[in-house]
C-alpha positions in Angstrom: 24.8 0.7 4.6 23.1 4.0 5.5 21.5 4.3 8.9 18.8 6.6 10.1 20.1 8.8 12.9 18.5 9.5 16.2 16.6 6.2 16.7 17.5 4.3 19.8 16.2 0.9 21.0 16.4 -0.5 17.5 18.7 -0.5 14.5 17.0 1.3 11.7 18.3 0.3 8.2 17.2 1.5 4.8 14.6 -1.1 4.0 15.0 -1.1 0.3 18.6 -2.4 0.5 17.6 -4.7 3.4 14.8 -6.5 1.7 16.4 -6.5 -1.7 19.3 -8.5 -0.2 16.9 -10.5 1.9 18.9 -10.3 5.1 19.0 -8.3 8.3 21.9 -6.3 9.8 24.4 -8.0 7.6 23.5 -11.4 9.0 22.4 -14.5 7.2 19.9 -15.2 10.0 21.2 -18.7 10.6 21.3 -18.0 14.3 17.9 -18.1 16.0 19.1 -15.3 18.3 19.2 -12.7 15.5 17.1 -9.6 16.0 13.5 -9.8 15.0 13.1 -7.8 11.7 10.0 -5.5 11.8 9.1 -3.9 8.5 6.6 -1.0 8.3 5.8 2.1 6.2 6.1 5.7 7.3 8.4 8.7 7.4 10.8 9.3 10.3 8.2 11.2 12.3 5.8 8.3 12.1 8.4 5.6 12.8 9.5 7.5 15.9 6.4 6.1 17.7 7.3 2.6 16.7 10.9 3.1 17.9 9.5 4.1 21.3 7.3 1.0 21.2 10.3 -1.2 20.5 12.3 0.4 23.2 9.6 -0.4 25.8 9.3 -3.9 24.5 13.0 -4.6 24.7 13.0 -3.2 28.2 10.3 -5.6 29.3 11.9 -8.5 27.2 15.6 -8.1 27.5 16.2 -11.5 25.7 14.7 -10.2 22.4 16.1 -7.5 20.1 13.9 -5.9 17.4 15.3 -4.2 14.3 13.0 -1.6 12.7 13.1 -1.5 8.9 11.0 1.4 7.5 10.0 2.2 3.9 8.5 5.4 2.8 4.9 4.4 1.8 2.6 1.4 1.2 3.6 1.0 -2.4 7.3 0.6 -1.5 6.3 -1.7 1.3 4.4 -4.0 -1.1 7.3 -4.1 -3.5 9.8 -4.9 -0.8 7.6 -7.5 0.9 6.9 -9.3 -2.4 10.6 -9.4 -3.2 11.4 -10.7 0.3 8.8 -13.5 0.2 9.7 -14.5 -3.3 13.3 -14.7 -2.2 12.5 -16.8 0.8 13.8 -14.2 3.2 10.7 -12.4 4.7 10.8 -10.2 7.8 9.6 -11.8 11.0 6.8 -9.3 11.4 5.4 -6.5 9.2 2.7 -3.8 9.4 0.4 -3.8 6.4 -3.0 -2.4 5.4 -6.0 -4.7 5.3 -6.5 -4.1 1.6 -3.0 -5.5 0.8 -2.4 -8.5 3.1 -4.7 -10.8 1.1 -2.1 -11.7 -1.5 0.3 -13.0 1.2 -2.5 -14.9 3.0 -3.5 -16.5 -0.2 0.1 -17.7 -0.7 0.1 -19.4 2.7 3.2 -17.5 3.9 1.6 -16.0 7.0 1.3 -17.6 10.4 -2.3 -16.9 11.6 -2.5 -15.2 15.0 -5.9 -16.7 16.0 -4.5 -19.7 18.0 -2.0 -17.5 19.8 -4.6 -14.8 20.6 -6.9 -17.5 22.1 -4.0 -18.7 24.3 -2.8 -15.3 25.3 -3.1 -14.2 28.9 -2.1 -10.6 28.0 -4.7 -9.7 25.3 -8.0 -11.1 24.1 -10.3 -10.7 21.1 -12.9 -8.7 23.1 -10.3 -5.9 23.5 -10.4 -4.9 19.9 -13.0 -3.3 17.6 -14.8 -5.9 15.6 -14.5 -3.9 12.3 -10.7 -4.0 12.6 -10.6 -7.7 13.4 -13.0 -8.8 10.7 -10.9 -7.1 8.0 -8.0 -9.5 8.8 -10.0 -12.7 8.7 -8.8 -13.9 5.3 -11.8 -15.4 3.4 -13.9 -15.1 6.6 -11.8 -17.7 8.4 -9.5 -17.4 11.4 -7.8 -14.2 12.3 -4.7 -13.9 10.1 -3.1 -10.7 11.5 -3.7 -8.6 14.6 -5.0 -5.1 13.9 -3.0 -2.1 15.2 -5.7 0.5 14.5 -9.3 1.2 13.4 -8.7 4.5 11.6 -11.4 5.7 9.2 -12.2 8.4 6.6 -13.5 11.6 8.0 -13.8 15.3 7.1 -11.2 17.8 8.4 -12.5 21.4 8.2 -11.2 24.9 8.6 -13.3 26.3 11.5 -12.3 29.9 10.7 -13.4 29.6 7.0 -16.7 28.2 8.1 -17.3 31.0 10.6 -16.2 33.8 8.3 -18.6 32.5 5.6 -21.4 32.1 8.1 -21.7 28.4 7.4 -22.9 26.1 10.2 -20.1 23.9 11.5 -20.4 20.2 10.5 -21.9 17.8 13.1 -23.0 14.2 13.4 -25.9 13.5 11.1 -25.2 16.3 8.6 -26.4 15.5 5.1 -25.0 15.5 1.6 -27.0 18.7 1.0 -25.4 20.3 4.0 -22.0 19.2 2.8 -22.5 20.5 -0.7 -24.0 23.7 0.5 -21.0 24.3 2.7 -18.5 23.4 -0.1 -20.2 25.9 -2.4 -20.1 28.7 0.2 -16.4 28.1 0.8 -15.4 28.1 -2.8 -14.1 31.3 -4.4 -11.3 33.9 -4.3 -8.7 31.2 -4.8 -10.2 28.8 -2.3 -12.1 25.6 -2.7 -14.7 23.9 -0.6 -13.5 20.4 -0.5 -10.4 18.4 -1.4 -10.2 14.6 -1.9 -8.4 12.1 -4.0 -10.6 10.4 -6.6 -10.3 6.7 -5.6 -12.4 3.7 -4.7 -11.6 4.1 -1.0 -13.0 7.7 -1.1 -16.0 6.8 -3.2 -17.0 3.7 -1.2 -18.5 5.5 1.9 -20.7 7.6 -0.4 -21.9 4.5 -2.1 -22.6 2.7 1.2 -24.4 5.7 2.7 -26.7 5.8 -0.3 -27.6 2.1 0.2 -25.4 0.7 -2.6 -22.5 -1.7 -2.8 -19.1 -1.4 -4.3 -18.9 -5.1 -5.4 -21.4 -7.8 -6.1 -20.3 -9.9 -3.1 -18.0 -8.4 -0.5 -16.8 -11.8 0.6 -16.3 -13.3 -2.9 -16.4 -10.3 -5.3 -16.5 -10.9 -9.1 -17.3 -7.4 -10.3 -17.7 -3.8 -9.3 -21.3 -2.6 -9.1 -20.8 1.2 -9.2 -22.8 1.4 -12.4 -26.1 0.3 -10.8 -28.9 1.7 -8.7 -28.1 3.4 -5.4 -24.4 2.7 -5.9 -24.4 4.9 -9.0 -26.2 7.6 -7.0 -23.3 7.6 -4.5 -20.7 7.6 -7.2 -22.5 10.5 -9.1 -22.6 12.6 -6.0 -18.9 12.2 -5.5 -18.0 12.9 -9.1 -20.3 15.9 -9.2 -18.1 17.7 -6.6 -15.6 18.3 -9.4 -17.3 17.8 -12.7 -20.5 19.7 -12.0 -20.2 21.9 -8.9 -16.5 22.7 -9.2 -16.1 22.9 -5.4 -12.9 20.7 -5.6 -9.6 21.9 -7.2 -9.3 21.0 -10.9 -6.5 18.6 -11.9 -3.9 21.2 -12.8 -4.3 23.0 -9.4 -4.3 19.7 -7.5 -1.0 18.8 -9.2 0.6 22.1 -8.3 -0.6 21.9 -4.7 -2.3 18.8 -3.4 -5.3 19.0 -1.0 -3.4 18.5 2.2 -0.9 21.3 1.3 -3.9 23.5 0.3 -5.6 22.8 3.6 -2.4 23.6 5.5 -2.2 26.9 3.6 -5.8 27.8 4.7 -7.1 27.6 1.1 -9.3 24.6 1.5 -12.5 24.4 3.5 -12.8 20.7 3.9 -10.3 17.9 3.4 -11.2 14.2 3.3 -8.6 11.9 4.8 -7.9 9.3 7.5 -6.4 9.8 10.9 -2.9 9.8 9.4 -3.2 13.5 8.6 -3.4 14.6 12.3 0.3 14.9 13.1 0.8 17.1 10.0 -2.3 19.2 10.7 -1.1 19.8 14.3 1.6 22.0 12.8 -1.1 24.6 11.7 -0.8 27.8 13.7 -2.7 30.3 11.5 -6.3 28.9 12.0 -8.4 26.6 14.0 -9.4 23.2 12.5 -11.4 20.3 13.6 -12.9 17.0 12.3 -16.4 15.7 11.6 -17.9 12.5 10.4 -18.7 12.0 6.7 -22.1 13.4 5.6 -25.1 11.1 5.2 -27.1 10.5 2.0 -30.7 11.7 2.0 -32.7 8.8 3.4 -29.5 6.9 3.8 -27.3 5.9 6.8 -24.0 6.9 8.2 -21.0 5.1 6.7 -17.3 5.4 6.6 -14.4 3.2 5.4 -11.7 1.4 7.4 -8.2 2.6 7.1 -6.7 -0.2 9.2 -3.3 -1.8 9.5 -2.2 -4.9 11.3 0.9 -6.9 12.4 1.4 -10.0 10.3 3.8 -12.8 11.2 5.8 -14.7 8.6 5.3 -18.4 8.7 9.0 -18.8 7.7 10.2 -16.8 10.8 12.5 -19.0 12.9 11.5 -17.0 16.0 7.7 -17.1 16.0 7.4 -17.3 19.8 9.5 -14.1 20.2 7.6 -12.5 17.3 4.3 -13.2 18.9 5.6 -11.7 22.2 6.3 -8.5 20.3 2.9 -8.4 18.6 1.2 -9.2 21.9 3.1 -6.4 23.7 2.4 -3.9 20.8 -1.3 -4.6 21.1 -1.5 -4.5 24.9 -2.9 -1.4 26.6 0.6 -0.3 27.3 1.8 -0.8 23.7 -1.1 0.9 22.0 -1.0 3.8 24.5 2.6 4.5 23.3 1.5 4.8 19.7 -1.7 6.6 20.6 0.3 9.6 21.8 1.6 10.2 18.3 -1.9 11.0 17.0 -1.2 9.1 13.8 -3.8 6.2 14.2 -7.0 5.3 16.0 -6.1 2.5 18.4 -7.9 -0.8 17.6 -8.3 -1.3 21.4 -11.4 0.6 22.3 -10.2 1.2 25.8 -7.1 3.0 24.5 -9.1 4.8 21.9 -11.4 6.3 24.6 -8.4 7.2 26.8 -6.8 10.7 27.1 -3.7 9.2 25.5 -5.6 9.2 22.2 -8.3 11.9 22.7 -5.7 14.4 23.9 -8.0 17.3 25.1 -4.9 19.6 25.0 -4.3 18.9 21.3 -6.4 19.4 18.1 -8.7 18.1 16.8 -11.1 19.2 19.6 -13.6 16.6 18.3 -11.3 13.6 18.4 -14.1 11.5 19.8 -15.5 11.4 16.3 -13.0 8.7 15.4 -14.4 6.5 18.2 -18.1 7.4 17.7 -18.0 6.3 14.0 -16.6 2.9 14.7 -20.0 1.2 14.5 -20.4 2.7 11.0 -17.1 1.5 9.6 -17.1 -0.9 6.6 -14.3 -2.4 4.6 -13.7 -3.1 0.9 -12.7 -6.6 -0.1 -9.4 -7.9 1.1 -8.9 -10.8 -1.4 -5.6 -11.6 -3.1 -6.7 -9.8 -6.3 -8.1 -6.7 -4.7 -4.9 -4.5 -4.9 -4.9 -4.9 -8.7 -8.6 -4.2 -9.0 -8.2 -1.0 -6.9 -5.2 0.2 -8.8 -7.0 -0.1 -12.2 -10.2 1.4 -10.9 -8.4 4.4 -9.3 -6.8 5.3 -12.7 -10.2 5.3 -14.4 -11.9 7.2 -11.5 -9.3 9.9 -11.6 -9.9 10.3 -15.4 -13.6 10.7 -14.9 -13.3 13.0 -11.9 -11.1 15.4 -13.8 -13.1 15.3 -16.9 -10.6 13.5 -19.1 -13.2 11.0 -20.2 -17.0 11.0 -20.5 -18.6 9.9 -17.3 -20.9 7.1 -18.7 -18.2 5.8 -20.9 -15.7 5.9 -18.0 -18.0 4.0 -15.6 -18.5 1.3 -18.2 -14.8 1.1 -18.7 -14.4 1.0 -14.9 -16.5 -2.1 -14.6 -15.3 -3.9 -17.8 -11.5 -3.4 -17.3 -11.6 -4.5 -13.6 -13.8 -7.6 -14.1 -11.1 -9.9 -15.3 -8.8 -8.9 -12.4 -11.1 -10.3 -9.8 -10.2 -13.8 -10.9 -6.5 -13.1 -11.1 -4.5 -13.8 -7.9 -2.3 -11.0 -6.6 1.3 -11.0 -7.4 
């Protein structure tokens, strides 16, 4: 079996083969002393931080071994986890986004962390951002998984492009009009003002800022509400960036060079993404870049969306006590400080998020405190069992509307009608 080189403190196996076979390190896992299997998503650069975390944990807990099993992205993660749970051979612990854990919680295959958190002498609920915690309370009940981060959607911008165009730099409280004006001024001569993926998680903050809602009931959704009132106002502003104002790259150009690559090349003024882009953007040497909060709707309020992941523990794990010790350590100040140094995520512990380990005054972005300042404005989309299917279907339609492949009004009607039946369908 192929091994990833250069990772010490944990055996890193190709997760596809691991989870497809349902076993770890060639073992049938009949022995309770087998290594804990930890599944997560990310490339080797991202998993390096978790390798360092595991090394520190094993040093402090010499009786426990942890085996890291990475997959490339969240789509691969969900396929592998679904296969593993269906086969009765799940990992002991895995890292998953809040929008995706609901299907496992609904199946009753997760061991809730609430009782263990309440009994812990190492960490306590007050250590963590409420927005991150609430996203992992399945159906509003007890805490199911423990959040690792409280990342959010923000605006990365090319400082040099702004200054060369004579455009004021973004700052807290800037408006949609400011944002659009800047995007127009930065568009031209092979450059575009803004780059973003057309998806529900990109549209949602604009809907919320305008005073609308994405669904009829965030706790128990039955339909999307993007076709009504102020929600439609937010959706229209987002869609207009491409279909009316042409400040975002058209589909053909986005396919030839995506927004992140375009931003790296200095050909994009603003780029909407979560904290995960920071390690990549730190490779930029040709220009200065920074980060700002999302713009605010006229007469609206600041809003952004959670991009949060958490450690979930399998109920079938034969080593739940050891698994909890790992989760507990990972979310201690020491554990989160280790991951904060990578720049990849915003720590869910506010004390670590406000520390130099995360803010890194010696590294861009200079305005890293934005990620902490916006925490009170963070909201989340539903995290029900059916939500991943709703989101997947909705994103396909939104993309078609954004790039002008279908009429806007017809597309929005299709968006609502085709997703409605999915709300009642449990996730796979």
